[in-house]
N, C-alpha and C positions, 0 to 999 in steps of 0.2 A: 854304561852297561852295569848290572849288578853282578857282584860277584857270589858264588853259591854258598850256603850255610854249610859250617863243619860242625859236627858233633863227637863228642870225645864220649865213647862207649865204656869207659873205666877198664878194660883190659890190655890196654896199650893201642888199641885199634882206634882209628878215626874214619867215622862215615860221613862221605859228601853227600849232603842231599840237594838236589835242585832247585832252584827257585822256581814256584808254581806263577806262573802267568794268569791272573783272573781277567778275562775280558768282562767289560760290564754287559749284563744282559738287556738285550735289545728290547725297545719300549716302542710300542706302535702308536704311530700319533693320532691318540682317539680323539683331540679336538676338532682335527680335520674332518673326522668321520661324523661327529655331532654336529658339526656346521654344515655340512653337505645335506644331512637328514633333515635341518630346519630348514634351509634354502626350498628342498623338495617339499616339505609339507607347505610352506607358504606361497609357494606357486599352485599348488594344488587347491589350496584354499581360495585364491584369487580366481581360479578358473570358477570353480563349484560354486561358490558365493561372492558375486563380483557387487563392487557397490551399486545403490538402486540408482543413482542419478548423476549427471555430468555435473560438472562447475557451471555457474552461469556464463564463465567465460568460454567454456567450451560448446555449451549450448547456442549462446546468442551471438558468436563469432568473436574473433579477438578484437575488431575493431571496436567496441563498445566496454571493453573490461581495460582495468587499470594494467599496468606492466607488473605492478605488485600484487595482482590478485593471484591466490595460492592455486597453482594449476594442479588437475587433477587427472591422472594418465585415462586416456581414452578406454577404460574397462568397464564403462559403467553402462546399465541396461541399455539395451538397442531400442532406439527412439520407434515408437509407431508410426505409421504414415500421417495420422492427423497431428502428431505432436512435431515432426519433424516439418511439416507443412506451416503450422502455426509458428515456429521458430523463425523458420525463413522468413515468414511474410512481417513478422514483429520487428526483426533485425532490419530487412528492408525499409519499415515505416521509421525507425528511429535514427538509421544511418542517413536518410535522404536530406540534402541540404536545404536549409531553410530559406526561403523566397518570400520576404515581407511583400504584401501587398500595397498598392498605393494609398489604400484606404483601410486599413485594418480596423475590424470590429471586434465587440464584445456581443456573444449571443447570450440574451437573459431568459433561462427556460423556466417557464413556472409550471410547477405540478400540482395541481389543484383538483378537488371533488367538482366544483362548479365554478362559481363567479368569485372574483378577486376581492374583497374588501377594501386592500389598499392601491387600487388602482389610482384613484387621484393624487395620493402621495408619490408613488412611482411615477406619475405623468409630472408631476413638481419636479422630481430628480431627473427626467430624461429631457425636459424642455431647456431649446437652446443647444442640444448636441446630437442634433438629426445627422445622420450619415455616419455616427460613430458606433451605434448600437443596432441589435435587432431584436427583435421579441418572438417569442414562442411560448404558447399556451396549450396544456396538455389538460384537459378537463375529464376525469374518468367517470363523472356521474351524470352529469347534465349540462346542456350547453349553457356558457356564460352569458350575463348580461353585462356588455362592456359600457362602462360611463366614460371611458376616456377613448377618445378618437385614434391614440396611438396603438390602442390594444384591439381596435376591429379589425377584422379579417385575419389575424395572427394565430387564430385557433389551429391546431392541427388535428389529422384524424386520430382519437384517441381510442384505449381500450380499456376494459376495467380492470382496476387496482385492488387488491386485497393486502391490506396490512401485514408484513411478515413474509409474504408469498414472493416468489420470483417474477410475479406480475408487476411489482415495484421496480425491479431491477429493467424489466420489459418497456416500461414507460419511460424511464430514465434514457433507456436506448433509442427509443423512438424519436425523443425529443433531439437527441445527438444526429440523429440520421437526417432531420428537417434541417436543423442548423448547418450540418455541413455541405449541404448543397449550394451554401454561399460561400464562395472561395474567399471572400474578405473575412469572415468570421474565424477570429486566430485565437478567441479565447471562449470559454463556453461556462456559464454559471448556473446552477440548479437552484433553485428557491421554490420555496412553498407558498401557499396563499397566506400564511401569518408572518412571512418575512417583511421586514421592513430595512431600508438603508440607513447607515451609521453615518456615513460623510456624503459630500457632495459628488458628482459625477466626474470632475477633473480627476479628484483625490482616487476614487476608485479605479478609474480608467487607468492614471498613471501608475498606480499600484500592481495593477494585474498584467500590464501590457509592459510594464519596465523591469519585468524578471522572466526567467526562462523555465521556472517551475511552476508544477501544477499543485495546487493545495488540497491535499487529498488527508483528511483526519486517518492515522494509521498507527496501530501500537499492539504491542504483543501483550495478551492478557490470559494468564493460566488458570483462570478462576472458571466458575459454573457459567459466566455470560461470556465468555472468551473460547479460550481452547476446548474447554470441555464440550462444546457443541461440534467441535472436529470429528468426522468420522474415517475410517481406514479406508471405505468406499472410494475416496478421492484419490489413493494412490494408483499409479505410481508418479503420475503429474504434480498434484500437490501434497506434500509431506507435512506431517503436524508443525515442524518447526517454520513453515512458511505461512501458517495459518493467520490472518490478523483480523483486528476489529477496527472500527471506525465509524464516524458520522457519516450518511448518506449524502448529506450537503455539500458536493463537492464544487469546485472551479479548477477546469483543466486547459492545457493546451491543445491545440489543434491536434497534436501527433499522437497525444494520449487519448483524444477522444475516436481519432482513427483506428487505435489497437482496439480499444472498447466495441467500437462497432463490428470490427473484422474478427474478434474472437469469437470462436464456438468452441472450442477445445475447454477452457477452464469454465467456460458459462455453463456448459451442460452438466459438467460437473456439480455446480453449485444449483443448478436447476433439478437435478435428479436427488442430490444428496444434503442439500442443505434448505431444510422447510421444516415447520413446527411438526413435531411428533414423529418426526423419522428416525429410526434407530433408537428410539429413548431419547431423543435429545430435541431441542427447541432450538433451530437455527434458523437466523433470518438473514436471507441473500443480500439486504440492500445494506446491512451492517457489516459484511464480511468479504463480498464478491470483489469490488474495485479495490478495496486496500489490499487484500491479497495479490490480486492480479498485478497491479501496478508494483508492489514492492518486489514482488519476483521478476518482472521484466525491466524496470528502470528505477532502482530504488534510491538512486541519486538524483533521480528526476522530479522526485516529489517533495514537498514539505510536508510534516508530520501532523498537521494540523489543518482545519477548516477554518475559510475565512467568515463562517457564518456562526455566530455566537448562539450557543445553547446553555441554560442553566440546570446542571443537573443535582445542584446541591440539595433538593428537599428528598433526594435517594428514592424515588418513586419509579414507577414503569414510564410515566412520561414527564418531560421536563418542566420547568416552570412558566406557567403562563401569566402574562402581564394584563391586567384590566385598565381600564380608562385612569382610576386613581393612582396607579402604579407609574404610569408614564409620566415621568418628571424629567427638568432638565437634568438634574444630578445622576439620575438611573442611566440615562443616555449617555451623560459625559462619562460615569465610571466604567460602560463597558466599551464603549468605542477608544477609552484610553489603556485598556488592556494590553499588555505588552510581553505576557508570558502565557505558553498553552500548557493545560493541566490534564493528567491523566490517572486515574486509580484503578487498580486490578480489582476485581472481584472476588477474589478469593479472601479467605480469612486474614492475611496479612495486610491487606487494603495497602498495598505498596502504592504512594503516591510518587509522581514524576512530573517535575516543574521544569520546562526548559523557555529559555528566551525565544520570541517569534523572531527570527532573522530573515530580513530581506536584502538579498545582495551582501550577506555579511555585516547588515547594520541591523541595530536592534531596533523595531518598529512595532505599533500597534498590530494586534492580531487580527481584528476583526472589522470586515467592511459592512456585513448585515447582520441582522438579529431576530431569532423568534423565540418564543413563541407570542404573539400579542394578539388579544381578542379584537374582533371589529370594532367594539366601543371605542376601543382607543384612537381610532384614526382623526378624531377632533383635535384631541392633544398633541397628535403626533403632527398634524398639519400646522398648527399654532407653533409649535417648537423646532420645527425642520430648518428653517434657515438658521437659527441660532446653533444647533447642537451639531450639526454637518460642519460649521466651520471650524471645529474643535480641532 
């Protein structure tokens, strides 16, 4: 207890002054009030401006997601009926157990305007392997004149195809629809009239059937020939960050073929909004639809390169074409030995991405087929086939 202070007043008197107790001024907990305000603002913002979409794990069900996938709370936009139906169907296809048939086959699907100039070469490729392949021909302009009995009776009902239009995708889906009717077809390869094989049949069969991925060329290109073709009309189902580019020449597993054929939601977006001249953009559906769709629904189920080699090194609108004098053992050996995939962006930076072609984790040659060959090259190819396909 503190004693009171004594003061001497100078006249013999002493004044006792009591000690004043000063209580500290009460301070309101301002930081608590501020914190509560911030929480309220955050909650209001989350309600008024919800995220635009679910994470892949939330949309396609946890059964196909890694336990390490970033989880997004279910506050995303409400799925439309079409979105919900599409996601349920795709998830059902992807999660279905695989039952390999007794005689699994590869479906070779030829997309051509008319006759196939390399039928005799393909006949040489197929002979002796009956029962392990099937052939389908989509001729968009005129009925083909077949020179190989293997191709007789393999034409499907075809439609007109215009370069750069959705009709190209329609033709691909038409081929898939016909090939999927055979339950033994487990892998589906799209080829053009200018395509040739780079390896023998056994090599191609083991390469495609020995892995569980589809070979879909797919990469992100921020330039004018890539994401500049994207339009916001594709929202909310397709965001710009999901938009991909790639070669149309695919090789895919049956589950992915079923997804492509069953899809109407994403297909409709590309049919309406990805076409030359729309929204001041030149978008080509055959370069964007499949890479975008399959990278969204099953990104780990695709290899990001095509097994069909195309040489774009000349920097033109169309790839390099090989004439008769170009077809040598050396050029075919070089193409069939390439073991790295190559992509370059179309913007000013011209970013080059080179990745090894990994087949079941092992570095292997990337390409099984090649284009674009002129019909005049047939003789040289026939002469060289037995040699270069043994590489």
